[in-house]
Phi, psi and omega in degrees: 000319179297322179294318179298318180298323179295320179297317180297316179299319179297317181297313179299320180296317179298315180298316181297317180295320178295318179299318179297320180296318180296315179298322180296318179294318180294318181290337180291343179291325184299312178301323179297315180294321177297319178298320179297318177299317179295320178295323178296320177296319178297319181295322177298315179297317180296322179295315178296319179296320179296320178298315180294320179296325177297318178296315180295323181293323177297316178295319179295324178295318177297318179295323178295317180293322177295318179294322178295318178296318180297321180291319181292332184277357177293123181270189180294336183287344181290136180274177184296324180296317179295318179295319179295318180295316179295321178295323178294319177296320179296316180296321179295319178295320177296316179296319180296317179296314182295321179298314179294322179297318178295320177297316180297319179296318180295315180295320179296316178296322179293323178295318178295320178295320178298319178297317178295321178298320178297317180296320180294316178295326177296319177297316180297317180297323180293319179293321177295322175302314182297317181293314180295320181295317181293322179291317183294329183293334180252356182289336183268003181286334180271160175223180182291337181258008181294155178268178182291334178295318178297317181296318180298319179296318180297314181296320180296317181295313179297319178298319179297314180296318180296317178296321179297321180292319178296316177298323179296320178300316180295314180297320179299317181294316181294309182296319179299321179295317181293316179295319178299318179296324184277319190237355179108169186293325181295312178297320178298321179295316179297312181297318180297319178296319179296315179295320178299316179296321180296315180293320177295320178296322178296320179297317179294318181296330180287341182263314186278123180295143175092348180262304179090150183296316184295314180296316178300320179296319180296312180296314179297321178296318179297316179294323178296317177297322178299315179294316179297320177296322177297318178295320178296316179296322180299319178297315178296320181295318178297318179297321179296315180297317181294325182292308184287332174294323176295321177296320179296313179296323178299317178296317179296317181296316180298318179296318180294317179296318179298319180294314180297313180295316181294322179295318179294319179296314180297321179295318179295320179292329174296319176293322178299319180300318179293317182296317184284340170297323177287323183283318188245347185100154185295326184288322187269337190294317182298314179294322181295315179296325175296320176296324177298317179297322177294316179297320179296326183289335184250005180229166178291344181286140178271163183301319180295327176295318182291323177293325176296316177296323180296318178298323179293323182279336189297328182293334180254337185229020184298341180280354181221087178302328179296319178295322178299317178296320178296317179295320178295324177296316181293313180295321178297319177296315181296314180297321178294322182292320182267355172078041177259172184274171177296327177295322177295319178297323178296322177294320177296320177297320179294320178296318178299317181295319181292322176298316184290322183281328181273340182075014181234135175257087183271161178295330178299315180291317184291328179293337176299323176284316183300316183294340182256011174094002178263116188280079181292321180296319178296321178296316178297319180299315181292318183289327185261356179068033180240158172285160180296327176297319178295323179297316178298321179295318179295321179297315182296333179269359180070031184269356179249121180289149182294318180293321178296315179296321179297319178297318180296316180296320179297313180296320180296317179293323179294324181285315186282322192243012184303134177086000183296322180294322179296320177293319178297328182294339180272353176283171180298314179298319180295317178295322178298316179296318179296320178297320179298321177295320179296314180294327177297323177294320178296315178296324181298326178298316177295319181296320179297317178297318180294310184299319182298314181286319181293331179300326177298316178293321178298318179294322178296320177296318179300313181297320184290310185280355172272356183250216185295318180298320179298320178298317180296316179295322178300317178296319178296319179296323178296317180295319179298320177296320178297318179299316181296317179295321179299316180296316180296320178296320180295316178299319177295325179293319176302318182291317181298315181294321180295314180294322178296321180293319184279316186274328186240352180076024181280160177281159178242157179241345186257337190272144176287165183304318182294325177288327178295321177297320179294320178295322178295320178297318178294327178297315180298314181295322181293318180297316180298315180293322180295318179296318179298318181293319180296325184279317189243345184071023182297128182289329178295320177296321177297321178295323177297317179299317180294320179297316180299320179298315180292320179296323179295317177299317179296318179296322179296316180296314181294321179294319178297313182287349175261359182291159183299316183295319179294318179295324177297315179294321176299320176297320177298320179297317178296319178297321178297316180297316179297318181296316178297319179299317179292323183292325188259358187297332180267002182259143183277005185300324184293343181275351186301305181294321180298314180296323179296315179294320180295323179293324179284346176279346181284141183245214187298322183294336178291341179273356181094000180215120179268000182217144178261018185289335185252041183262032175107351179287134181268346180217127181248113180297166183301316181300320181288332176299322175288308193288333184268007171082011182294324179297322178300315180295321181293325180289328176293329178231092186278004174065033177297337179253017175103160177227119186290322184208131175285124189285334181199162179295145180079016182292126180266134182214157173264119181256162185232155181301134178093349179282161181234138177245123180264151172287169181296319180293321178296320180295319179295319179297321180293322179293323179291322182279331181230076179297142182286125179289148178243122179243128179251112182227161174072018182244155176235121180250127180261116182251113179260335180208170185298325181295337179294330181297311179294322180297316179296317181296316180297319180296316179296318181298317181297316180292324178294317179297318178298320179294319179295318180294331178277002178088016182260131179237000000 
């Protein structure tokens, strides 16, 4: 009897311990699911943040380009302060862009990590589900009166399932690593999910009577492949959504940049037209600027460079636009040959103009050419038959006229450097510059259209706000400013009175009796702490003084925000919000952003095709069968009722006992010998004239052919 009692106690102990283990495994699923829910919320926040950062980054990029253009357009006339201010704005725009780019990169990486964490927790939760389910299915077979044989059988079964699961984990890791190495991470994920499901199914089948290990493995493997295929498709779907959303944003950004650049170019050219009318006259300026655009299009010099050189030349050669074009060609060839910048060429043009207008060829003017590699002294020496020493002596005595020297320099540059700009235009830098000029012309067309039409609106605004409406808005703005100043003054008065009452014992005019009592209490506490600190230097007393000071500030703020005037304004704000809500509730404007986001959330299935496997490829390798989601589609339709047509080579399918697979030639022969009949029933055709008969017939034929080509019989 004692032995029997011992056996019963052992059995109960084993059952109790197993029940606790099962409960522990089952309860462990909840934290995983909770973690997944939390990760999903984090992922939603990260996705929204990433979308907003993309918008901010686009705006920052536009601001950076605008700042860069403004900095590049500073001419020689700009002083150091203007250059420093423009450089500071450019640096700030660069820092802002880089900061946003780093934030977007960080958020994107965190979103990807969160997604991976969700997938990993999902795998763990699934395995725990399998373990808890398999343990729980056999946990109830024993009872308090069961014998040791039942317990041994239960333990053996659970042990077998546990060992199988442990072996499965190892096999899954090894196989997943090998498949990933051979076909990529997507194929490895699908294969690993399938193997995990098969092993978990086998474990369940080995425990539950009537299922069997093989059947459980088959069902688990199919479900695992289904899950893995879903994950693979989700990855492709996310990539597709991100790609086409990027293309959309790229198009919008490009259009915005083109408009901004074109508008600025068109505005500058409008100013150039006015300026050159003054320099060259109304009749010559239009033709001259057109020639400049042509010259810019075929040389490395940009249009803005040529207008700068033109302004420099106009003071000395403004009476002859044709001569100005010749000089720019000569100076441009010389500058291109010796490798100087457009700013250097502008300085040479200015020196040439000053020589011609002043009638003096000074060493100061000639050194501008010499310092940049253009041998002006040598040209004068060769043309005048003098040594360079004699030329220097003549220059110092003022014996060489400025106009004469300008003619010699022009001829010398044309002779020595002719064609240099054309040769430079064929280099990479030259082609880049020419392309920029070409694109500037394209952008300018958009800018001219925008500026011309927008100018009408600007003039209308000027006319409107310069009149009665402007006066009314001006008065409202003045009142709004007064209101804001009044509130700020009132808040400062609350703070001044509170600090005066506590620190100095002054009376208050704004505070209610209960707040005055609180201020008096703080005054007493402050005085006591202050006296203690003055006498002993106690740090605790000093901390009390600081605390009272902070509490007084907080009380002042709260009293101010509780005042009648502040509450009235707060009520006005609430009424404004309610009124706006009522005004816009029937308008679809609020859906604009929502619809845009919802449209960008649509993926491959919204295009009518969830897989790219049938896009013309005649052979799909094993890795692509996993990665392109074909297995996922096949599992949704396992063809238990037949498959009319295999869509592409390498198509993976689940076949069933008793089914028959025909070769392509056999299928074609069968279709020729037994054409599928077509029956049209349940339709009503309205024939109003004879042509309707042919129209209905053509439509039916077209739809039947489309159905046949799609594999529908």
